[in-house]
Structure formats: C-alpha cells, structure tokens
RODO-2510 file (C-alpha; in nm, 4 decimals, decimal comma):
residues 267
     n   res          X          Y          Z
     1     m     0,6995     2,2678     0,4633
     2     l     0,4646     1,9680     0,4623
     3     k     0,3946     1,8478     0,8152
     4     i     0,3580     1,4708     0,8506
     5     a     0,2166     1,2499     1,1279
     6     v     0,3303     0,8882     1,1165
     7     f     0,0883     0,6158     1,2257
     8     g     0,2564     0,2894     1,3289
     9     a     0,5759     0,4843     1,3893
    10     n     0,7408     0,1925     1,5746
    11     g     0,6967    -0,0552     1,2862
    12     r     0,9344    -0,1217     1,0015
    13     m     0,7365     0,0848     0,7541
    14     g     0,6760     0,3621     1,0090
    15     r     1,0518     0,3909     1,0714
    16     a     1,1100     0,3944     0,6934
    17     v     0,8585     0,6805     0,6590
    18     t     1,0344     0,8736     0,9305
    19     r     1,3710     0,8349     0,7585
    20     v     1,2387     0,9337     0,4155
    21     v     1,0481     1,2368     0,5442
    22     t     1,3400     1,3588     0,7534
    23     a     1,5784     1,3263     0,4548
    24     s     1,3524     1,5407     0,2349
    25     a     1,3936     1,9122     0,2057
    26     d     1,0255     2,0041     0,2068
    27     a     0,8601     1,7821     0,4690
    28     e     0,9009     1,7087     0,8392
    29     v     0,7633     1,4673     1,0977
    30     v     0,5569     1,6553     1,3532
    31     g     0,3709     1,3638     1,5159
    32     a     0,4079     0,9887     1,5698
    33     c     0,1652     0,7333     1,6996
    34     t     0,1492     0,3671     1,7923
    35     e    -0,1005     0,1522     1,9844
    36     p    -0,1679     0,2686     2,3435
    37     g     0,0531     0,0990     2,6045
    38     h     0,3213    -0,0047     2,3579
    39     e     0,6731    -0,0056     2,4992
    40     t     0,7834     0,2611     2,2489
    41     v     0,5372     0,5223     2,3700
    42     g     0,7345     0,8203     2,4953
    43     q     1,0432     0,7401     2,2897
    44     d     1,1732     0,9785     2,0290
    45     v     1,0598     0,8804     1,6813
    46     g     1,3927     0,9784     1,5308
    47     e     1,5829     0,7534     1,7659
    48     l     1,3491     0,4656     1,6805
    49     a     1,4335     0,5208     1,3109
    50     g     1,8091     0,5309     1,3757
    51     l     1,8370     0,9036     1,3089
    52     g     1,8970     1,0490     1,6538
    53     s     1,6560     1,2759     1,8344
    54     l     1,3961     1,4674     1,6287
    55     g     1,2179     1,6102     1,9321
    56     v     0,8983     1,4223     1,8514
    57     a     0,7824     1,1624     2,1039
    58     v     0,5805     0,8587     2,0057
    59     t     0,2302     0,8746     2,1583
    60     g    -0,0494     0,6263     2,1983
    61     d    -0,3085     0,8983     2,1280
    62     a    -0,3779     0,9470     1,7551
    63     a    -0,5353     1,2883     1,8094
    64     e    -0,2199     1,4095     1,9854
    65     a    -0,0041     1,2840     1,7033
    66     l    -0,2196     1,4641     1,4414
    67     a    -0,2019     1,8043     1,6099
    68     g    -0,0444     2,0426     1,3611
    69     a    -0,0111     1,7790     1,0846
    70     d    -0,1149     1,8411     0,7272
    71     v    -0,1199     1,4733     0,6261
    72     a    -0,0975     1,1466     0,8165
    73     i     0,0816     0,8443     0,6634
    74     d    -0,0542     0,5083     0,7814
    75     f     0,1208     0,1711     0,7328
    76     t    -0,0351    -0,0152     1,0239
    77     l    -0,2720    -0,3126     1,0634
    78     p    -0,6380    -0,3456     0,9619
    79     a    -0,7455    -0,3338     1,3307
    80     a    -0,6154     0,0243     1,3567
    81     v    -0,8074     0,1493     1,0534
    82     p    -1,1380     0,2530     1,2229
    83     g    -0,9615     0,4544     1,4980
    84     n    -0,7152     0,6185     1,2633
    85     l    -0,9934     0,7228     1,0257
    86     l    -1,1980     0,8754     1,3110
    87     a    -0,8949     1,0599     1,4387
    88     c    -0,8204     1,2068     1,1020
    89     q    -1,1805     1,3115     1,0537
    90     a    -1,1914     1,4780     1,3963
    91     n    -0,8684     1,6663     1,3257
    92     e    -0,9517     1,7412     0,9596
    93     c    -0,6229     1,5793     0,8594
    94     r    -0,5634     1,4253     0,5196
    95     l    -0,4610     1,0616     0,5120
    96     v    -0,2275     0,8496     0,2968
    97     m    -0,2956     0,4834     0,3770
    98     g    -0,0907     0,1844     0,2627
    99     t    -0,2312    -0,0761     0,5065
   100     t    -0,3089    -0,4085     0,3348
   101     g    -0,5342    -0,6997     0,4229
   102     l    -0,8471    -0,4844     0,4553
   103     t    -1,1947    -0,6294     0,4612
   104     a    -1,5010    -0,4933     0,2757
   105     d    -1,6066    -0,3318     0,6048
   106     h    -1,2714    -0,1404     0,6202
   107     v    -1,3146    -0,0260     0,2661
   108     g    -1,6644     0,0959     0,3473
   109     l    -1,5252     0,2989     0,6392
   110     i    -1,2671     0,4540     0,4153
   111     d    -1,5370     0,5462     0,1569
   112     q    -1,7442     0,7118     0,4335
   113     a    -1,4467     0,9036     0,5765
   114     s    -1,3522     1,0285     0,2316
   115     e    -1,6752     1,2287     0,2201
   116     e    -1,5245     1,4560     0,4882
   117     i    -1,1469     1,4420     0,4284
   118     s    -0,9135     1,3636     0,1404
   119     i    -0,7783     1,0075     0,1573
   120     l    -0,5314     0,8347    -0,0734
   121     y    -0,5413     0,4586    -0,0429
   122     g    -0,3123     0,2163    -0,2223
   123     r    -0,2191    -0,1435    -0,1529
   124     n     0,1291    -0,0553    -0,2782
   125     l     0,2443     0,3086    -0,2867
   126     s     0,5724     0,2431    -0,4684
   127     i     0,6054     0,4573    -0,7819
   128     g     0,7688     0,1693    -0,9676
   129     v     0,5010    -0,0805    -0,8693
   130     n     0,2276     0,1524    -0,9896
   131     v     0,3979     0,1952    -1,3246
   132     f     0,4460    -0,1831    -1,3344
   133     t     0,0721    -0,2315    -1,2726
   134     e    -0,0062     0,0072    -1,5528
   135     l     0,2210    -0,1897    -1,7821
   136     a     0,0382    -0,5116    -1,6865
   137     r    -0,2899    -0,3361    -1,7669
   138     q    -0,1576    -0,2350    -2,1097
   139     a    -0,0292    -0,5861    -2,1775
   140     a    -0,3709    -0,7294    -2,0983
   141     r    -0,5202    -0,4931    -2,3552
   142     f    -0,3173    -0,6515    -2,6353
   143     l    -0,2749    -1,0088    -2,5055
   144     d    -0,6304    -1,1381    -2,5058
   145     g    -0,7993    -1,4281    -2,3313
   146     d    -0,6075    -1,6851    -2,5363
   147     w    -0,3082    -1,5969    -2,3133
   148     d    -0,3039    -1,7518    -1,9694
   149     v    -0,2101    -1,5185    -1,6841
   150     e    -0,0122    -1,6196    -1,3781
   151     i     0,0870    -1,3775    -1,0981
   152     t     0,3531    -1,4747    -0,8488
   153     e     0,4432    -1,2746    -0,5359
   154     a     0,7083    -1,3256    -0,2671
   155     h     0,7477    -1,1527     0,0665
   156     h     0,9237    -1,1841     0,4013
   157     r     0,8221    -1,4516     0,6594
   158     f     0,6423    -1,1913     0,8814
   159     k     0,3813    -1,0829     0,6262
   160     v     0,0442    -1,1928     0,7585
   161     d    -0,1797    -1,1628     0,4526
   162     a    -0,1695    -1,3588     0,1286
   163     p    -0,1948    -1,3040    -0,1570
   164     s    -0,0336    -0,9609    -0,1237
   165     g    -0,2374    -0,6541    -0,1887
   166     t    -0,0163    -0,5748    -0,4823
   167     a    -0,0766    -0,9150    -0,6436
   168     l    -0,4514    -0,8616    -0,6084
   169     e    -0,4176    -0,5127    -0,7501
   170     l    -0,2242    -0,6583    -1,0477
   171     g    -0,4947    -0,9192    -1,0963
   172     e    -0,7659    -0,6567    -1,0805
   173     a    -0,5854    -0,4445    -1,3416
   174     v    -0,5572    -0,7382    -1,5842
   175     a    -0,9152    -0,8567    -1,5177
   176     d    -1,0572    -0,5055    -1,5563
   177     e    -0,8825    -0,4607    -1,8893
   178     r    -1,0363    -0,7876    -2,0077
   179     g    -1,3826    -0,6978    -1,8890
   180     q    -1,3692    -0,9519    -1,6028
   181     n    -1,4231    -0,9392    -1,2274
   182     l    -1,1147    -1,0774    -1,0508
   183     d    -1,3344    -1,2535    -0,7877
   184     d    -1,4942    -1,4564    -1,0658
   185     v    -1,1692    -1,5661    -1,2374
   186     a    -0,8997    -1,5720    -0,9662
   187     i    -0,7292    -1,9020    -0,8915
   188     i    -0,5625    -1,8473    -0,5498
   189     g    -0,2915    -2,1154    -0,5135
   190     r    -0,3359    -2,4734    -0,6175
   191     s    -0,3520    -2,7978    -0,4263
   192     g    -0,4624    -3,1507    -0,5011
   193     h    -0,6455    -3,2656    -0,8174
   194     t    -0,7403    -2,9276    -0,9613
   195     g    -0,8375    -3,0377    -1,3078
   196     a    -0,7487    -2,8465    -1,6235
   197     r    -0,6865    -2,4748    -1,6179
   198     p    -1,0162    -2,2874    -1,6698
   199     p    -1,0246    -2,0531    -1,9722
   200     g    -0,9739    -1,6918    -1,8691
   201     g    -0,8504    -1,7727    -1,5227
   202     i    -0,5903    -1,5576    -1,3486
   203     g    -0,3619    -1,7579    -1,1218
   204     i    -0,2109    -1,5999    -0,8124
   205     s     0,0594    -1,7782    -0,6043
   206     s     0,2388    -1,6654    -0,2897
   207     i     0,5820    -1,7313    -0,1347
   208     r     0,6799    -1,6363     0,2224
   209     a     1,0455    -1,6643     0,3165
   210     g     1,3353    -1,4822     0,4814
   211     n     1,3510    -1,1086     0,4522
   212     i     1,2145    -1,0676     0,0966
   213     v     1,0928    -0,7101     0,0699
   214     g     0,8586    -0,7758    -0,2178
   215     d     0,8847    -0,9479    -0,5610
   216     h     0,5988    -0,9650    -0,8144
   217     t     0,5825    -1,1225    -1,1589
   218     v     0,2976    -1,1204    -1,4081
   219     a     0,3373    -1,3815    -1,6838
   220     f     0,1209    -1,3863    -2,0005
   221     v     0,1604    -1,7336    -2,1575
   222     s     0,0353    -1,8557    -2,4919
   223     d     0,0995    -2,1891    -2,6629
   224     t     0,3996    -2,0402    -2,8450
   225     e     0,5512    -1,7591    -2,6246
   226     t     0,5642    -1,6026    -2,2828
   227     v     0,5717    -1,2351    -2,1842
   228     e     0,6868    -1,1610    -1,8291
   229     l     0,6749    -0,8379    -1,6332
   230     t     0,8704    -0,8274    -1,3026
   231     h     0,9176    -0,5825    -1,0179
   232     h     1,1786    -0,6445    -0,7473
   233     a     1,1753    -0,4277    -0,4327
   234     v     1,5187    -0,3864    -0,2757
   235     d     1,4404    -0,1624     0,0228
   236     r     1,1057    -0,0832     0,1842
   237     e     1,1951     0,2852     0,1749
   238     l     1,0586     0,2833    -0,1809
   239     f     0,7072     0,2443    -0,0328
   240     a     0,7796     0,5345     0,2024
   241     s     0,9050     0,7543    -0,0843
   242     g     0,5857     0,6846    -0,2766
   243     a     0,3778     0,7689     0,0315
   244     l     0,5557     1,1044     0,0718
   245     r     0,5045     1,1874    -0,2926
   246     a     0,1360     1,1022    -0,2474
   247     a     0,1161     1,3216     0,0641
   248     h     0,2521     1,6210    -0,1228
   249     w    -0,0065     1,5649    -0,3961
   250     l    -0,2968     1,5017    -0,1526
   251     r    -0,2299     1,8208     0,0373
   252     n    -0,3959     2,0223    -0,2356
   253     q    -0,6941     1,7927    -0,3028
   254     p    -1,0554     1,8373    -0,1785
   255     a    -1,2368     1,5635     0,0213
   256     g    -1,2547     1,2410    -0,1716
   257     l    -1,0928     0,9002    -0,2254
   258     y    -0,7855     0,8867    -0,4487
   259     g    -0,5247     0,6421    -0,5658
   260     m    -0,1719     0,6424    -0,7000
   261     r    -0,3132     0,6500    -1,0549
   262     d    -0,4373     0,9990    -0,9717
   263     v    -0,0974     1,1040    -0,8364
   264     l     0,0867     0,9727    -1,1466
   265     g    -0,1718     1,1089    -1,3929
   266     f    -0,2682     0,7796    -1,5590
   267     d    -0,5785     0,7977    -1,7724
***
C-alpha cells in the first residue's frame, strides 16, 4: 500500500488528491498539511474532501504530515516550495510536485533537492495533457517553420499565473523540436501596434473566466491549411489521477529529477 502525504490539503487540488487516493485500491492518505495557522488545521482531511472521516487531521507542520509517508504530493503555491522541499529532504520522502508559476530560483532549489531525494515535477500531471504535449512535439517535427504556431489556454478566474504552465510546456516542446529556445521566440499576448508576425514566433494567449478547469489548443497554420490539437479538462481530478500514477512510479526511483515523460516512457 502506497502511503501518501498531501501538501495543500485544504485547496481544491489537495481535496481532489485526497479523493483520488482514497478511491484507489493500492494507496492511502497518511498525512495532510496546510500553512500554519490556517482555519482547517485540526480538521479531518477526509471531511474536507467530502468523504467523511479518514482519521487523518490536517496539520500546519510539514514534518508531521510526512511521518510514515512514502511520497508527498504537492499542489500548493510557489511560496511553499522551499519549506516543502526541506521537509521532504529531512524526512527522506519522495515528492511529486505540480505547483506552477515557479521562478528560476524555485527550479534551482528543486534541482538541489533532487540530489538527495527523488522528485517528479510537472507543470501539468494529467496523462492526457502529457500525451497531447507529445503529439504537439511530433507535429512540430513535420510542420516546419513555414507554419505559424499559436497556443491558446483558458482557466478559471482564480488562477494567478499566466500563461499557464501547460501552455509554456507546450511552447517549449514545439520550440525544442524546431531547435529554438522558447524565450527567444515566444509572443506572450498582443496589444497595440505589434507589427507583422515575426517568422518562427510562437504565440501564447490566455483567457481567465468562470470555472474553466483547463483548455489548451495548439494551432499550426500555413497559408493553405490549419492543424489544431486540443485538450479539454472536465474535472481537476484528472490532475490528481496523474499525480497518483506518478507517485506509484516514483516510489521505486533513486534520487533524481524526473518528469511525466519518464513515467509514460516517451523517448
């Protein structure tokens, strides 16, 4: 039985992780954490997730939540990353992280921590999204620089970062396949007199509205035709399901930094 600790257990993704893990036959939630002083500290994590009591109280102490856990699953905020990494290192606990909006400093901390523990990081842990990203990569291999690329993403009104991590990951996959660096060719939104579209540019546009879970489209457009790839997320539990699959895979891996491409066996 895989023992899971849930970081950000009071959040929407944390509650989804609790539901998905509890519904599985080969994993269980043994710890749950949120920020110290939060009103949900002391509450049962199962009741927060709408499942009834699981006998696991939410704590504000990450080390307490990790006691007895094989893997921690983290969908929190960038500010929590340093503390969560240190707690996992101190407790020799593996970590699956789906937090987005990270800075270069956060990425550096993850790299350092992965020298001591196994970490799987992904901006989007959905199985479907990762297959979708691989399809975009394959399309870029055959649709060369004569095809313009536009990426559109839409999320709920509460999402605080834009473009989404998934949109950036899609852009990176396309750019990498074309021998480009996304930072050099990305066109993030458009406003005012922008001039003509630069050759080889990859456009990325964002929408924030309502309760959209997550929609992404990659369009390859030539002068004579358009190829579109689209992924539509219906329920955020798909991210939790991917995280659980990643946790099962990570359990048997040595210290290092991994991604969903490793889990799915992409070349």
